ROKOL-650507 format. One record per atom (N, C-alpha, C): x, y, z; residue in three letters. Coordinates in steps of 0.02 Angstrom, whole numbers, padded with zeros to 5 digits, always signed. Each point is the difference from the previous one (the first is absolute). Layout:
XYZALA
...
This chain:
+00966+01000+01404THR
+00062-00025-00002THR
+00009-00043-00072THR
+00042-00029-00013LYS
+00026-00038-00054LYS
-00050-00072-00003LYS
-00006-00023+00057PHE
-00030-00066+00004PHE
-00076+00017-00020PHE
-00041+00056+00035LEU
-00062+00006-00008LEU
-00005+00029-00078LEU
+00041+00016-00047LYS
-00012+00027-00067LYS
+00002-00062-00026LYS
+00058-00031+00014LYS
+00000-00080-00036LYS
-00058-00043+00002LYS
-00019-00004+00072PHE
-00071-00041+00023PHE
-00052+00038-00051PHE
-00014+00069+00023LYS
-00051+00032-00053LYS
-00004-00023-00076LYS
+00045-00009-00039LYS
+00022+00008-00062LYS
-00027-00089-00030LYS
+00034-00042+00051THR
-00019-00076-00006THR
-00077-00006+00000THR
-00029+00028+00048ILE
-00070+00004+00006ILE
-00051+00013-00052ILE
+00027+00066-00025LEU
-00015+00029-00061LEU
-00010-00039-00067LEU
+00060-00009-00010LYS
+00014-00063-00063LYS
-00038-00054+00008LYS
-00012-00049+00060ASN
-00035-00051+00003ASN
-00072+00022+00001ASN
-00030+00055+00026ILE
-00067+00021-00028ILE
-00010+00012-00071ILE
+00040+00037-00026LYS
-00009+00001-00066LYS
+00005-00047-00041LYS
+00047-00052-00004LYS
+00003-00059-00018LYS
-00049-00052+00003LYS
-00034-00001+00070ASN
-00054-00043-00003ASN
-00077+00030-00003ASN
+00000+00063-00010PHE
-00055+00033-00008PHE
-00043-00032-00066PHE
-00070-00017+00016ILE
-00039-00002-00055ILE
-00057+00029+00001ILE
-00020+00036-00057PRO
-00065+00040-00012PRO
-00051-00023+00022PRO
-00045+00025+00016ILE
-00054-00025+00035ILE
-00056-00024-00062ILE
+00001+00060-00028LYS
-00045-00021-00064LYS
+00029-00019-00061LYS
-00033-00032-00052LYS
+00044-00015-00063LYS
+00012+00063-00031LYS
+00059+00002-00042ARG
+00021+00067-00037ARG
-00027+00012-00064ARG
-00003+00049-00028GLU
-00035+00009-00060GLU
+00051+00010-00056GLU
+00009-00061-00031TYR
+00058+00006-00058TYR
-00044+00007-00058TYR
+00050+00025-00053LYS
-00017+00003-00056LYS
-00008-00057-00046LYS
-00079-00023-00028ILE
-00001-00063-00035ILE
+00000+00023-00076ILE
+00046-00054-00027GLU
+00015-00010-00062GLU
+00017-00057-00034GLU
-00041-00019-00060LYS
-00011-00060-00016LYS
+00083-00019-00040LYS
+00007-00062+00023ASP
+00053-00029-00032ASP
+00004-00046-00067ASP
+00045-00008-00035LYS
-00007-00043-00058LYS
-00031-00088+00030LYS
+00036-00002+00043TYR
-00002-00073+00010TYR
-00010-00013+00078TYR
-00061-00058+00015PRO
-00010-00012+00063PRO
+00066+00000+00058PRO
-00007+00013+00064ILE
+00047-00021+00045ILE
-00024-00040+00052ILE
+00027-00045+00027ILE
-00018-00041+00045ILE
+00059+00024+00065ILE
-00035+00004+00068ILE
+00042+00008+00034ILE
-00010-00050+00064ILE
+00058-00034+00031ILE
-00018-00049+00044ILE
+00049+00030+00056ILE
-00033-00015+00049PHE
+00026+00022+00078PHE
+00002-00052+00044PHE
+00051+00003+00077ASP
-00006-00048+00032ASP
+00029+00050+00064ASP
-00040+00038+00029VAL
+00024+00049+00045VAL
-00015-00037+00063VAL
+00050-00003+00062PRO
-00008-00036+00052PRO
-00046+00032+00043PRO
-00023-00037+00045GLU
-00068+00007+00051GLU
+00029+00068+00038GLU
+00060-00018+00023VAL
+00013+00076+00031VAL
-00004+00076-00018VAL
-00007-00022-00081GLU
-00007+00071-00033GLU
-00071+00003-00036GLU
-00060-00022+00043LYS
-00055-00013-00013LYS
-00029+00079-00026LYS
+00003+00047+00030ARG
-00023+00077-00024ARG
+00039+00008-00053ARG
+00048-00024-00017LYS
+00034+00029-00074LYS
-00035-00054-00050LYS
-00019-00047+00017ARG
-00031-00040-00054ARG
-00081+00010-00003ARG
-00021+00027+00048VAL
-00065+00038-00017VAL
-00014+00056-00043VAL
+00068+00034+00015TRP
+00012+00073-00045TRP
+00004-00039-00072TRP
+00049-00029+00000LEU
+00031-00029-00074LEU
-00089-00007-00039LEU
-00030-00047+00028ARG
-00067-00039-00012ARG
-00040+00075-00030ARG
-00006+00035+00060GLU
-00036+00066-00032GLU
+00019+00036-00045GLU
+00062+00006-00006ASN
+00018+00032-00056ASN
+00007-00031-00075ASN
+00008-00061+00003LEU
-00011-00034-00058LEU
-00072+00009-00024LEU
-00044-00007+00045SER
-00074-00003-00019SER
-00014+00082-00038SER
+00028+00051+00053ALA
-00010+00067-00035ALA
+00018+00003-00074ALA
+00065-00046-00014LEU
+00036+00009-00070LEU
-00038-00028-00034LEU
-00064-00029+00006ARG
-00036-00046-00031ARG
+00024-00071-00025ARG
+00052-00026+00049PHE
+00015-00061-00002PHE
-00068-00055+00037PHE
+00007-00066-00040SER
-00050-00042+00027SER
+00029-00061+00020SER
-00029-00006+00065MET
+00045-00059+00050MET
-00028-00065-00043MET
+00060-00048-00011LEU
-00013-00075-00030LEU
-00010-00047+00061LEU
+00058+00019+00041GLN
+00002-00041+00075GLN
+00016+00062+00054GLN
+00002-00019+00054LYS
+00016+00051+00059LYS
+00067+00047-00039LYS
+00049-00031-00015SER
+00064+00027-00008SER
+00008-00011-00075SER
-00033+00009-00047VAL
+00016-00014-00054VAL
-00071+00042-00045VAL
+00052+00060-00020TRP
-00067+00056-00033TRP
+00023+00014-00077TRP
-00046+00004-00050ILE
+00010+00029-00066ILE
-00027+00058-00010ILE
+00046+00031-00044GLY
-00038+00077-00028GLY
+00037+00016-00064GLY
-00055+00052-00042GLU
+00032+00025-00070GLU
+00019+00070+00019GLU
+00023+00010+00057ASN
+00012+00073+00010ASN
+00089+00004+00010ASN
+00025+00054-00014LYS
+00069-00003+00021LYS
+00010+00015+00070LYS
+00053-00024+00028LEU
+00009+00014+00078LEU
+00040+00080+00005LEU
-00030+00047+00022PRO
+00019+00060+00001PRO
+00077+00010+00041PRO
+00054+00033-00018THR
+00066+00015+00041THR
-00011-00002+00071THR
-00075+00050+00017GLU
+00017+00024+00063GLU
-00031-00075+00046GLU
-00035-00038-00032PHE
-00028-00061+00031PHE
+00068-00049+00008PHE
+00043-00009-00043ILE
+00066-00030-00005ILE
+00045+00033+00057ILE
+00007+00055+00015GLU
+00032+00037+00040GLU
-00042-00013+00072GLU
-00050-00011+00021ASP
-00034-00016+00057ASP
+00016-00064+00007ASP
-00007-00043-00050LEU
+00024-00067+00026LEU
+00068+00003+00028LEU
+00047+00026-00034LYS
+00072+00002+00016LYS
-00004+00029+00079LYS
-00030+00066+00020ARG
+00008+00029+00053ARG
-00031-00048+00058ARG
-00047-00038-00007LEU
-00042-00043+00047LEU
+00052-00072+00003LEU
+00033-00002-00045SER
+00052-00057+00004SER
-00041-00067-00021SER
-00051+00016-00045LEU
-00023-00062-00026LEU
+00026-00032-00056LEU
+00042+00025-00046LEU
+00030-00017-00058LEU
+00025-00067+00019LEU
+00034-00028+00037PRO
+00023-00065+00000PRO
-00053-00064+00010PRO
-00059+00035+00011TYR
-00059-00054-00001TYR
-00054+00003-00056TYR
+00028+00044-00053ILE
-00042-00012-00047ILE
+00036-00013-00075ILE
-00058-00044-00034GLU
+00047-00007-00087GLU
-00059+00038-00031GLU
+00024+00031-00048ILE
-00047+00031-00050ILE
+00027-00022-00074ILE
-00059-00025-00033PHE
+00022-00032-00080PHE
-00052+00030-00039PHE
+00023+00031-00066SER
-00035+00015-00053SER
-00010-00065-00040SER
-00083-00002-00019VAL
-00020-00060-00049VAL
-00011+00034-00063VAL
+00047-00044-00043MET
+00002+00008-00067MET
-00049-00040-00041MET
-00025-00052+00025LYS
-00035-00034-00031LYS
-00058-00028+00040LYS
-00057+00010-00011LYS
-00050-00028+00042LYS
-00027-00066-00011LYS
-00030-00033+00054GLY
-00023-00072-00016GLY
+00037-00035+00039GLY
-00005-00076+00003THR
+00037-00038+00040THR
+00033-00035-00047THR
+00053-00051+00030ILE
+00043-00037-00032ILE
-00036-00074-00016ILE
-00054-00015+00040ALA
-00039-00053-00020ALA
-00036+00010-00078ALA
-00026+00074+00002SER
-00034-00001-00069SER
+00034-00031-00060SER
+00074+00003+00002GLU
+00034-00009-00051GLU
-00002-00084-00010GLU
-00012-00046+00031PHE
-00011-00056+00004PHE
-00061-00036-00024PHE
-00046+00052-00020LYS
-00068-00026-00016LYS
+00002-00027-00077LYS
């Protein structure tokens, strides 16, 4: 019936949208010109997605500065950004390119 087809389509769409790969992906690792800082604040209800994000940042050879602040010298693969979008994580993430290393405080010494 029409109702069952619509119901099935909705269920499949939600499953696909909320699907989280069990293990980290194998993204291509490529050096970037500048370091990248990634800051995120993923809500507790999205805990599995947050764990997935950390595992994949680690696989991309990013280092944790704080639990939700990571730094790395590799490019973020297009597939990784697409996965963030598919998992609806982009609203919780800020990505910065660092063009000058060091701290502002060092300029005042």
